C-alpha positions in Angstrom: -14.8 55.3 18.6 -12.3 52.5 18.3 -12.7 49.8 15.5 -12.8 46.3 17.2 -10.5 43.7 15.3 -11.3 40.1 15.6 -8.7 37.4 15.3 -9.2 35.5 12.0 -8.3 31.8 11.2 -5.3 32.1 8.7 -6.0 28.8 6.9 -8.9 26.5 6.5 -9.3 24.0 9.3 -10.6 20.6 8.6 -10.5 16.7 8.9 -9.3 13.7 7.1 -11.5 10.8 7.9 -9.2 8.3 5.9 -9.9 9.1 2.3 -7.1 11.7 2.3 -9.5 14.5 1.5 -9.7 17.8 3.5 -13.2 18.0 4.8 -13.5 21.8 5.7 -14.8 22.4 9.0 -13.9 26.1 9.4 -12.9 28.3 6.2 -10.0 30.6 6.6 -10.6 34.1 7.8 -13.4 32.5 10.1 -13.9 34.9 13.4 -12.1 33.3 16.5 -13.5 32.2 18.8 -15.7 29.7 17.2 -17.2 26.2 17.6 -18.5 23.3 15.4 -20.1 19.9 16.4 -20.3 17.0 13.7 -21.3 13.4 14.3 -19.8 10.3 13.0 -21.1 6.7 12.2 -18.3 4.2 12.7 -18.9 1.4 10.4 -17.3 -1.5 12.0 -16.7 -1.1 16.0 -13.8 -3.6 16.1 -11.9 -1.7 13.6 -9.3 0.9 14.2 -9.9 4.3 12.7 -7.6 7.5 12.3 -9.0 11.0 12.2 -6.7 13.6 11.3 -7.0 17.4 11.9 -5.3 19.3 9.3 -4.8 23.0 8.5 -4.4 24.5 5.1 -6.1 25.4 1.7 -5.3 22.3 -0.3 -7.8 19.6 -1.0 -5.6 16.7 -0.4 -5.1 16.3 3.3 -1.3 15.3 3.0 -0.6 18.5 1.1 -1.9 20.3 4.3 -0.3 20.5 8.0 -1.3 17.5 10.1 -2.0 19.1 13.7 -3.5 15.9 15.4 -4.1 12.4 14.6 -6.8 10.7 16.8 -6.6 7.3 16.8 -10.1 5.3 17.7 -10.3 1.8 18.4 -12.2 -0.6 20.7 -15.3 1.8 20.5 -18.3 0.5 22.3 -21.0 2.8 20.4 -21.2 3.4 16.5 -22.3 7.2 16.6 -19.7 9.5 18.0 -19.8 13.2 18.3 -16.7 15.5 17.3 -16.7 19.1 18.7 -13.9 21.6 17.6 -13.5 24.9 19.5 -11.2 27.4 18.3 -9.7 30.1 20.7 -7.3 32.6 20.7 -5.0 30.3 22.4 -5.6 27.2 20.6 -7.8 24.3 19.4 -9.7 22.2 21.7 -10.8 18.7 20.4 -13.5 16.6 22.0 -14.7 13.4 20.9 -17.6 11.6 22.7 -20.5 9.4 22.7 -23.8 10.4 24.2 -22.5 8.9 27.6 -19.0 8.7 27.4 -15.9 10.9 26.7 -13.6 9.1 24.4 -10.8 11.7 23.5 -9.7 15.4 24.3 -6.8 17.5 23.3 -5.6 21.1 23.0 -3.5 21.9 20.2 -1.7 24.9 18.6 -2.6 26.7 15.5 0.1 26.5 12.9 0.7 30.0 11.6 3.6 29.5 9.5 3.3 29.5 5.7 1.4 26.5 4.3 2.2 26.0 0.4 -0.9 26.1 -1.7 -0.7 23.4 -4.6 -3.0 24.3 -7.5 -3.8 20.6 -8.7 -6.7 19.0 -10.5 -8.1 16.6 -8.0 -10.7 14.0 -8.7 -12.5 13.9 -5.5 -14.6 10.9 -6.7 -11.4 8.9 -7.2 -10.2 9.3 -3.6 -13.8 8.5 -2.0 -14.1 5.6 -4.1 -10.6 4.2 -3.5 -11.2 4.3 0.4 -14.7 2.9 -0.1 -13.2 -0.1 -1.9 -10.4 -0.6 0.7 -13.0 -0.4 3.4 -14.9 -3.1 1.5 -12.1 -5.4 1.0 -11.2 -5.0 4.7 -14.8 -6.3 5.7 -14.7 -9.0 3.2 -11.3 -10.4 4.6 -12.7 -10.0 8.2 -15.9 -11.8 7.3 -13.8 -14.8 5.8 -11.6 -14.7 9.2 -14.6 -14.8 11.3 -16.2 -17.6 9.1 -19.2 -15.6 8.2 -18.5 -16.2 4.6 -17.4 -20.0 4.1 -15.3 -21.0 1.0 -13.1 -23.8 0.4 -9.3 -23.4 0.5 -9.0 -23.1 -3.5 -11.9 -20.4 -3.5 -10.1 -18.5 -0.8 -6.8 -18.3 -2.6 -8.5 -17.3 -6.0 -10.5 -14.5 -3.9 -7.5 -13.4 -2.2 -5.4 -12.9 -5.5 -8.2 -10.9 -6.9 -8.7 -8.6 -3.9 -4.6 -8.1 -4.1 -4.9 -7.4 -7.6 -7.5 -4.7 -7.1 -5.6 -3.2 -4.3 -2.3 -3.1 -6.4 -4.2 -1.6 -9.6 -6.5 0.7 -7.7 -4.5 3.9 -8.5 -4.6 3.2 -12.4 -8.2 2.3 -12.7 -10.6 4.9 -14.1 -13.3 6.2 -11.9 -16.2 4.3 -13.7 -14.5 0.9 -13.2 -13.7 1.7 -9.6 -17.5 2.3 -9.2 -18.2 -0.8 -10.8 -15.7 -2.9 -8.8 -17.2 -1.2 -5.4 -21.0 -2.0 -6.5 -19.9 -5.6 -7.5 -18.1 -6.3 -4.2 -21.0 -5.0 -2.1 -23.6 -7.0 -4.0 -21.6 -10.3 -4.1 -20.5 -10.3 -0.3 -23.6 -8.7 1.1 -22.1 -5.4 2.4 -24.5 -2.2 2.9 
């Protein structure tokens, strides 16, 4: 009787939806072939979003290998579905809505050595940073579309404050970032 050997995924396979964190979809040593489907809610239809498919065992996405960058823009529906099928020959990525195919691609595995960085990562920092930058983008959009109306002096002061937040965001403690996020959401009616 022969032992049947399965192919195994050499590294974690995941995605980065903009916060520079690797959201693992398949853990390393997952049996191949395999499949996974997840859904996303796009916050703003007229904004451009990038989803990176990454391979590696690091928490930060930019410490891993980027296999594919999916650029989503001009979407007509907020809920999309991402299906990833891993086979012996590669990885099949499909993004669709309930009624329309948005993106499809077949990419190769990365089988070379990927360095592992043993870093202490504050995941909440990266999530809060992403949230604050998204909120600032929405505030600016609301002002541009005149959904928020201010006089010129107030616009200048607000823009200076938003730029100050952006410039100092990497040095702020997590609690301060949470306070800023909540304050911006309340003051500018963002849910």
